[in-house]
C-alpha positions in Angstrom: -13.0 1.8 -3.3 -13.1 3.6 0.0 -13.3 7.4 -0.3 -14.3 9.9 2.3 -14.1 13.4 3.7 -14.2 14.4 7.4 -14.3 17.6 9.3 -13.2 18.1 12.9 -13.3 21.4 14.8 -13.9 22.8 18.3 -17.6 22.8 18.8 -17.4 25.6 21.4 -15.5 28.0 19.1 -18.0 30.2 17.1 -15.5 31.0 14.3 -14.6 27.3 13.8 -18.3 26.4 13.8 -19.0 29.1 11.2 -16.2 27.9 9.0 -17.2 24.2 9.3 -20.9 24.9 8.4 -19.8 27.2 5.5 -17.6 24.4 4.2 -20.4 21.9 4.7 -22.7 24.0 2.5 -20.2 23.8 -0.3 -19.9 20.1 0.1 -23.6 19.5 0.0 -23.8 21.5 -3.3 -21.1 19.3 -4.8 -22.4 15.8 -4.2 -25.5 13.7 -3.7 -27.1 14.2 -0.4 -27.7 10.4 -0.2 -24.1 9.7 0.7 -23.8 7.9 4.1 -22.7 10.3 6.7 -22.5 11.1 10.4 -22.9 14.6 11.8 -22.3 15.6 15.4 -21.1 18.8 17.0 -17.4 19.2 16.1 -17.3 16.2 13.7 -18.7 15.3 10.3 -17.8 12.2 8.2 -19.1 11.5 4.6 -18.6 8.4 2.6 -17.8 9.5 -1.0 -17.1 6.0 -2.3 -18.9 3.8 -4.7 -19.8 1.0 -2.2 -23.2 2.3 -1.5 -24.6 -1.1 -0.7 -22.2 -1.7 2.2 -21.9 0.0 5.6 -18.6 1.9 5.7 -19.3 4.1 8.7 -19.5 2.4 12.2 -20.6 4.8 14.9 -18.8 5.0 18.3 -20.8 6.3 21.2 -19.4 7.4 24.6 -20.7 6.5 28.1 -23.6 8.9 27.7 -24.6 7.2 24.5 -23.7 10.3 22.4 -21.5 9.9 19.3 -17.8 10.5 20.0 -16.5 9.3 16.7 -16.6 6.6 14.0 -14.6 4.0 12.2 -14.6 4.4 8.4 -13.8 1.5 6.1 -13.9 -2.3 6.6 -13.2 -3.7 10.0 -12.9 -7.2 11.4 -12.8 -8.5 15.0 -9.6 -10.3 15.9 -10.1 -14.1 16.5 -7.8 -16.2 18.5 -9.4 -19.2 17.0 -8.8 -17.7 13.5 -12.4 -18.3 12.6 -13.3 -16.2 9.5 -16.1 -13.6 10.1 -17.9 -10.9 8.2 -17.0 -7.2 8.6 -18.4 -5.4 11.6 -21.5 -3.3 11.0 -22.0 -2.0 14.6 -20.3 -2.2 18.0 -21.7 -3.6 21.2 -21.9 -1.1 24.0 -18.9 -2.5 25.9 -16.8 -2.3 22.7 -17.8 1.4 22.2 -16.8 2.2 25.8 -13.4 0.6 25.3 -12.9 2.5 22.0 -14.0 5.8 23.4 -11.9 5.5 26.6 -8.8 4.6 24.6 -9.6 7.4 22.0 -9.8 4.5 19.5 -6.2 3.3 20.1 -7.5 -0.2 21.1 -8.6 -0.6 17.4 -5.0 -1.7 16.8 -5.1 -4.6 19.3 -8.8 -5.7 19.1 -9.6 -5.3 15.4 -8.0 -5.2 12.0 -8.9 -4.3 8.4 -8.9 -1.3 6.1 -10.0 1.7 8.1 -9.5 5.1 9.6 -10.6 5.7 13.2 -12.0 9.2 14.1 -12.4 10.5 17.7 -14.0 13.8 18.5 -14.1 15.7 21.8 -14.6 19.2 23.1 -10.9 20.1 22.5 -10.7 18.8 18.9 -10.1 15.2 18.1 -7.9 12.6 16.5 -7.5 10.3 13.5 -5.8 6.9 13.4 -4.7 5.3 10.1 -4.6 1.5 10.0 -1.1 0.0 10.0 -1.3 -0.9 6.3 -2.2 2.6 5.2 -4.8 1.0 2.9 -7.0 4.1 2.7 -5.2 7.3 1.6 -5.5 9.9 4.3 -4.6 13.5 3.6 -5.4 16.5 5.7 -5.1 20.3 6.0 -6.3 22.9 8.5 -8.4 25.8 7.1 -9.9 28.5 9.3 -9.8 26.4 12.5 -11.2 23.3 10.8 -9.3 20.1 10.3 -10.2 18.7 6.8 -9.3 15.0 6.3 -9.9 13.3 3.0 -8.9 10.3 0.8 -9.1 11.7 -2.7 -8.5 15.4 -3.4 -9.9 14.9 -7.0 -13.3 14.1 -5.5 -13.2 17.2 -3.2 -14.0 19.8 -5.7 -15.4 21.9 -2.9 -11.9 22.6 -1.6 -10.8 26.0 -2.9 -7.8 25.5 -5.1 -6.8 29.1 -4.5 -5.8 28.1 -1.0 -3.2 25.6 -2.3 0.3 26.1 -3.5 2.5 23.6 -5.3 5.3 21.9 -3.3 8.1 21.8 -5.9 10.6 20.3 -3.4 8.3 17.3 -3.0 7.9 17.0 -6.8 11.7 17.1 -7.2 12.1 14.4 -4.5 9.5 12.2 -6.4 11.7 12.3 -9.5 14.5 10.8 -7.3 12.2 8.3 -5.6 8.5 8.2 -6.4 7.6 5.9 -3.4 8.3 8.6 -0.9 6.2 8.3 2.3 7.5 11.4 4.2 4.1 12.8 5.1 4.5 15.6 2.6 2.4 15.9 -0.6 2.4 17.9 -3.8 1.0 20.9 -1.9 2.5 22.9 0.9 -0.8 23.0 2.7 -1.7 19.3 2.6 0.0 16.5 4.5 -0.5 12.8 4.6 -1.1 10.6 7.6 0.9 7.4 7.3 0.0 3.9 8.4 0.1 3.3 12.1 0.1 7.0 12.9 -2.3 9.0 15.0 -3.0 12.7 14.2 -4.1 14.8 17.2 -5.9 18.1 16.6 -6.1 20.6 19.4 -7.0 24.1 18.2 -4.5 25.2 15.6 -2.0 22.6 16.9 -1.4 19.4 15.1 0.8 16.5 16.3 1.6 13.1 14.9 2.3 10.0 17.0 3.6 6.6 15.9 1.4 4.1 17.7 2.1 1.0 15.6 5.8 0.3 15.1 6.7 -2.9 13.1 10.1 -3.0 14.9 8.3 -3.5 18.2 6.3 -6.3 16.7 9.4 -7.9 15.2 11.4 -7.7 18.4 8.8 -9.9 20.1 9.8 -12.8 17.9 8.8 -16.4 18.2 10.7 -19.5 17.1 8.4 -22.5 16.9 9.5 -25.7 15.2 9.1 -25.5 11.5 6.0 -27.8 11.4 4.2 -25.6 13.9 5.3 -22.4 12.2 4.0 -23.7 8.8 0.7 -24.7 10.3 0.3 -21.3 11.9 1.2 -19.5 8.8 -1.2 -21.5 6.7 -4.1 -20.9 9.2 -3.4 -17.2 9.4 -3.3 -16.8 5.7 -6.5 -18.7 5.2 -8.1 -16.6 8.0 -7.4 -13.2 6.5 -8.2 -14.2 2.9 -11.5 -15.8 3.9 -12.5 -12.8 6.0 -12.0 -10.5 3.1 -13.9 -12.8 0.7 -16.8 -12.7 3.2 -17.1 -8.9 2.7 -18.4 -9.2 -0.9 -21.1 -11.0 -2.7 -18.8 -11.9 -5.6 -15.0 -12.4 -5.4 -12.6 -12.6 -8.4 -9.0 -13.5 -7.7 -6.4 -11.9 -10.0 -4.4 -15.0 -10.6 -0.9 -14.2 -12.0 0.2 -17.8 -11.9 2.7 -17.1 -9.2 3.0 -18.6 -5.7 1.2 -15.8 -3.8 -1.9 -15.4 -5.9 -2.2 -19.2 -6.2 -2.2 -19.4 -2.4 -5.0 -16.8 -2.2 -7.1 -18.8 -4.6 -6.5 -22.0 -2.8 -7.7 -20.4 0.5 -11.1 -20.0 -1.1 -11.5 -23.4 -2.6 -13.8 -25.9 -0.8 -15.2 -23.1 1.4 -18.7 -21.6 1.7 -17.5 -18.8 -0.6 -16.4 -21.1 -3.4 -19.6 -20.8 -5.4 -19.0 -17.0 -5.7 -15.3 -17.2 -6.5 -13.6 -17.2 -9.9 -10.2 -16.3 -11.2 -8.9 -14.0 -14.0 -5.5 -14.0 -15.6 -4.1 -11.0 -17.5 -2.0 -12.0 -20.4 0.7 -9.4 -21.0 1.5 -10.4 -24.6 5.2 -9.5 -24.4 8.5 -11.5 -24.2 8.2 -11.8 -20.4 8.1 -15.3 -19.1 4.5 -16.5 -19.6 2.5 -17.5 -16.6 -0.7 -18.7 -18.3 0.1 -22.4 -17.8 0.7 -21.9 -14.1 -2.5 -19.9 -13.7 -4.4 -22.7 -15.4 -2.9 -25.3 -13.1 -3.8 -23.3 -10.0 -7.4 -22.8 -11.1 -7.7 -26.5 -12.0 -6.3 -27.5 -8.6 -8.8 -25.1 -6.8 -11.7 -26.4 -9.0 -12.6 -22.8 -9.8 -13.3 -21.2 -13.2 -10.6 -19.1 -14.9 -11.0 -16.3 -17.4 -8.0 -15.1 -19.5 -7.9 -11.4 -20.5 -5.5 -10.1 -23.1 -3.7 -6.8 -22.6 -2.9 -5.7 -26.1 -2.6 -1.9 -26.4 0.4 -0.3 -24.8 -0.8 3.3 -25.2 0.0 5.9 -22.6 -2.9 7.7 -20.8 -3.3 11.2 -22.0 -1.2 13.9 -20.3 -4.3 15.8 -19.3 -6.0 12.7 -17.7 -4.1 12.4 -14.4 -6.7 13.0 -11.7 -6.1 16.2 -9.6 -4.9 14.1 -6.7 -2.8 15.3 -3.7 0.3 13.8 -5.3 1.2 11.9 -8.5 0.6 8.1 -8.4 1.8 5.2 -10.4 -1.8 3.9 -10.7 -2.2 6.6 -13.4 -0.3 4.2 -15.7 -2.5 1.2 -15.1 -3.8 -0.3 -18.3 -7.5 -0.9 -18.3 -8.9 -3.9 -20.2 -11.8 -3.6 -22.5 -14.9 -2.9 -20.4 -16.7 -5.8 -22.1 -14.1 -8.1 -20.6 -14.5 -6.8 -17.0 -18.0 -5.4 -16.8 -19.2 -8.3 -14.7 -16.6 -7.6 -12.0 -17.1 -3.9 -11.5 -20.3 -3.9 -9.4 -20.1 -2.4 -5.9 -20.9 -5.9 -4.4 -17.8 -7.5 -6.1 -14.1 -7.4 -5.4 -10.9 -8.4 -7.0 -8.4 -10.1 -4.7 -4.7 -10.2 -5.5 -1.6 -11.9 -4.2 0.2 -8.6 -3.6 2.4 -8.6 -0.5 3.6 -12.1 -0.4 7.1 -11.3 -1.7 7.7 -9.0 1.3 6.0 -11.0 4.0 7.0 -14.5 3.0 10.5 -13.3 2.1 11.2 -13.7 -1.6 14.7 -12.5 -1.1 18.2 -14.1 -1.6 20.1 -12.8 1.4 23.0 -14.0 3.5 21.8 -12.1 6.6 19.5 -14.8 7.8 22.6 -16.6 9.2 23.5 -13.4 11.2 20.0 -13.4 12.7 20.4 -17.0 13.7 23.7 -16.3 15.5 22.1 -13.4 17.4 19.2 -15.6 18.4 21.0 -18.9 19.1 24.7 -18.4 19.0 27.0 -21.0 17.7 24.6 -23.9 18.6 24.3 -27.3 17.1 22.1 -26.0 14.2 24.6 -23.3 13.2 26.1 -25.3 10.4 22.7 -26.2 9.1 21.7 -22.5 8.9 25.1 -21.5 7.4 24.5 -24.0 4.6 20.9 -22.8 4.2 22.0 -19.2 3.9 24.6 -20.3 1.3 21.8 -22.1 -0.6 19.4 -19.2 -0.4 21.9 -16.6 -1.5 23.6 -18.8 -4.0 27.0 -18.0 -2.5 29.7 -20.0 -0.8 29.7 -20.4 2.9 32.8 -18.2 3.0 31.0 -15.4 1.3 28.1 -15.9 3.7 30.5 -15.5 6.7 32.2 -12.5 5.1 28.8 -10.7 4.8 27.0 -12.0 7.8 29.6 -11.6 10.5 30.3 -7.8 10.1 26.5 -7.2 10.1 26.3 -8.3 13.7 27.6 -4.9 14.7 24.6 -2.6 15.3 26.2 0.3 13.5 26.5 -1.8 10.3 22.8 -2.1 9.8 22.0 0.3 7.0 18.4 0.5 5.8 17.7 -1.4 2.6 15.3 1.3 1.7 18.1 3.9 1.7 20.4 1.6 -0.3 17.7 1.2 -2.9 17.1 4.9 -3.2 20.8 5.7 -3.7 21.0 3.0 -6.4 18.1 4.1 -8.5 19.9 6.8 -10.5 19.3 7.7 -14.2 20.8 10.5 -16.3 17.4 12.3 -16.0 17.0 12.2 -12.2 20.6 12.4 -10.9 20.2 16.1 -10.0 17.0 15.4 -8.0 18.7 12.5 -6.4 21.7 14.6 -5.4 19.4 17.0 -3.5 17.3 14.3 -1.8 17.9 13.4 1.8 16.9 9.7 1.9 16.3 9.9 5.6 13.3 12.1 5.0 11.6 9.7 2.6 10.0 7.2 5.1 8.9 6.6 8.7 11.6 6.2 11.3 11.0 2.4 11.5 12.1 2.0 7.9 15.3 3.9 8.5 16.6 2.9 12.0 17.1 -0.7 13.1 16.4 0.0 16.8 18.2 -3.2 17.8 16.6 -5.5 15.3 18.8 -8.3 13.8 20.1 -7.3 10.3 17.9 -9.6 8.2 14.8 -8.8 10.2 15.5 -5.1 9.8 15.9 -5.7 6.1 12.3 -7.1 6.1 11.0 -4.2 8.2 12.6 -1.5 6.1 11.0 -2.7 2.9 7.5 -2.8 4.4 7.1 0.8 3.1 6.8 -0.6 -0.4 4.2 -3.1 0.7 2.1 -0.3 2.2 2.1 1.6 -1.1 0.1 -1.2 -2.7 -3.3 0.5 -2.5 -6.0 2.1 -4.6 -4.9 5.7 -4.7 -6.9 7.2 -7.6 -10.6 7.6 -8.2 -10.9 5.4 -11.3 -13.8 2.9 -11.9 -11.5 -0.1 -12.6 -9.9 0.2 -9.2 -13.1 -0.2 -7.2 -12.8 -2.9 -4.5 -9.3 -4.0 -5.3 -8.3 -5.9 -2.1 -4.9 -7.2 -1.2 -5.7 -9.8 1.5 -2.1 -10.8 2.3 -1.5 -7.1 3.3 -3.5 -7.6 6.5 -2.3 -6.6 10.0 -2.6 -10.1 11.6 -0.6 -11.8 8.8 1.9 -9.0 8.7 2.5 -9.2 12.5 2.9 -13.0 12.3 5.5 -12.7 9.6 7.3 -10.0 11.5 7.6 -12.2 14.6 8.8 -15.3 12.7 12.6 -15.3 12.2 13.9 -14.8 8.6 15.8 -18.1 8.6 12.5 -19.8 9.4 10.6 -18.0 6.7 13.3 -19.0 4.3 13.1 -22.6 5.5 15.7 -25.1 4.1 17.4 -22.2 2.3 14.5 -21.6 -0.1 13.0 -18.3 -1.0 9.5 -18.2 0.7 10.4 -21.7 1.9 8.1 -21.8 4.9 4.9 -20.8 3.0 5.8 -23.3 0.3 5.7 -26.0 2.9 2.6 -24.6 4.6 0.6 -25.0 1.4 1.9 -28.3 0.2 -1.0 -30.2 -1.3 -3.1 -27.1 -1.5 -1.6 -25.7 -4.7 0.0 -27.4 -7.7 3.6 -28.5 -7.1 4.6 -26.9 -10.4 3.7 -23.6 -8.8 4.8 -24.4 -5.2 8.3 -25.6 -6.0 9.0 -23.1 -8.7 11.5 -20.4 -7.6 11.7 -18.6 -11.0 9.3 -15.6 -11.0 7.3 -14.3 -13.9 8.1 -10.7 -14.6 6.5 -7.7 -16.3 9.8 -5.9 -16.9 9.7 -6.3 -20.7 6.1 -5.2 -20.7 7.0 -1.8 -19.3 10.2 -1.5 -21.4 8.0 -2.2 -24.5 5.5 0.4 -23.3 8.3 2.9 -23.1 9.9 2.1 -26.4 6.5 2.0 -28.2 5.7 5.5 -26.9 9.2 7.0 -26.9 8.3 9.9 -29.2 5.3 10.9 -27.0 7.3 10.5 -23.8 10.2 12.5 -25.2 8.0 15.4 -26.4 6.0 15.5 -23.2 9.1 15.9 -21.0 11.1 18.1 -23.4 8.2 20.6 -23.6 6.8 20.0 -20.2 6.4 21.8 -16.9 9.2 19.8 -15.2 11.8 21.3 -17.6 10.1 24.7 -17.3 10.5 24.5 -13.5 14.1 23.4 -13.9 13.4 20.2 -12.1 14.6 18.3 -15.2 17.4 19.2 -17.6 16.2 19.4 -21.2 19.6 18.2 -22.3 19.5 15.2 -20.0 16.0 14.3 -21.2 17.1 14.6 -24.8 20.0 12.2 -24.3 18.1 9.6 -22.3 14.7 9.5 -24.1 15.8 7.2 -26.9 15.0 3.6 -27.6 18.6 2.5 -27.2 19.0 4.2 -23.8 15.8 2.8 -22.4 16.5 -0.7 -23.5 20.0 -0.8 -22.1 19.6 1.2 -18.8 18.6 -0.7 -15.7 16.0 1.9 -14.9 14.9 2.8 -18.4 11.3 2.1 -17.4 11.4 5.1 -15.0 10.6 7.2 -18.0 7.0 6.2 -17.2 7.3 7.6 -13.7 8.6 10.9 -15.1 5.7 11.0 -17.5 3.3 10.4 -14.6 4.8 13.3 -12.6 4.7 15.5 -15.6 1.0 14.7 -16.2 0.1 15.5 -12.6 2.1 18.8 -12.5 0.8 20.0 -15.9 -2.8 19.3 -14.9 -2.5 21.1 -11.7 -0.6 24.2 -13.0 -3.2 24.6 -15.7 -6.0 24.3 -13.2 -4.4 26.9 -10.8 -3.7 29.3 -13.7 -7.3 29.1 -14.9 -8.7 29.7 -11.4 -6.4 32.7 -10.8 -7.2 34.1 -14.3 -10.9 33.9 -13.8 -10.6 35.4 -10.3 
């Protein structure tokens, strides 16, 4: 897990220097002095993570060979030949000059990975978050010092008395807990989103969007299907193998579905294979079992598989949510018995998942691919073929496809899928919060406005926000070195440039990637379009703990703050309601928000009482 804290300030301002060194003193009292760090006038960066055996700070020097910043995280050089390579541990002089002259912006075109790029100069500095937002990046300004950090719960040296709860943000989370607005649970703390650059000049802060997926998607390519499949296969293997090279031991979380099976296959018959194995978590509910598919994929890859049973459905204690900058779903993650996973928790090991494939490879039944084809090619000789493919993909008649696709050709008709989803996710408990939420404040502009993209491609772009929320957000031991290799910038950019009707080749969900990995994964997995689900697992978790959930919310801080209605909670928090309502599982989200809010209110009350 990557965790850090950084300080930037004006080295020529005495008051800012005094504040920075005073803050540094508190930091050094709070944690081990052996943490890797870089210290220069106006800039300090500390690695607070658990990966002490790996280099996570890469120094960047200017033309005078003096430090002007650093890259924190895991970084790979781009390769036109798609030749896998290990992470960068240092830059050549010409690379540092290019980085320093561009104030690190060339990191987006020349490199990729999981990182934050820091630049420092006499006027202040800047921070760039990688496009996938893989490392949480929060910031605040205190007495002339920009404080940037990944995990507030690790930053015990930040004075809680300087923080005030942002109740509007908490209310918005009840309506839609995947908000990426840049706001947090505190009025003083903001979040830097993926592909953004934060510029710090004195007391002035400004954000700039420097990676826009709509720009990538507008530069589309349309190779023949055979070439597209070959390129998709090569790119997928490249990013997976690069990530595997970063660790001594790699474990693939093998669900048995298409995407995780592809990840495992990319590591078979490679130099990494001897250090690769697979694990499969057995849910133990009425959801469609995936065990036989996981076994088939492991057998095809000739790699060992370990099956781990999830039995207990207990909720984490209300007082155990880390004091993070905002509530996170990861709080609810069930942790297996340590005896089952002890051998995969070392700093030199990683767990790779197949997360991200649904979004990138397009596991979606839509009619809009035909609209995109008409925009790209007009009523050409392949139009009938694509009309039939869209009908097959959407499971609708060609007339229904025409009724939905033709009106979407008008630019004004392209509504963000994200906004539609937010408006739909209403329960009796959150309807008041939903009514006060402006959906257009919930995400970056690229997820809200098409900017000329065809309708199906904009649908893909607007849902990337969910993809970028798949990250390790809390400081918990089980989450160390969880890596989602499919959520890598080169693969994302390729999938953005490929037309939707090509990704859904032959009218099949994820059709192109299925063809790309023909012969690499078992056909029972490759051709299967039904997906395993964990829906019943979460419903069972709610119903098994309905009394605890009900009491926590009825007597909680959310009701006290009038963010929830006690009457609404009382009516909805029943086994029958949860089992019959489409969003009954959201009771777990409300519990998470309640746990976070309760933990912080008690902390702030104790601090102010003792003061």
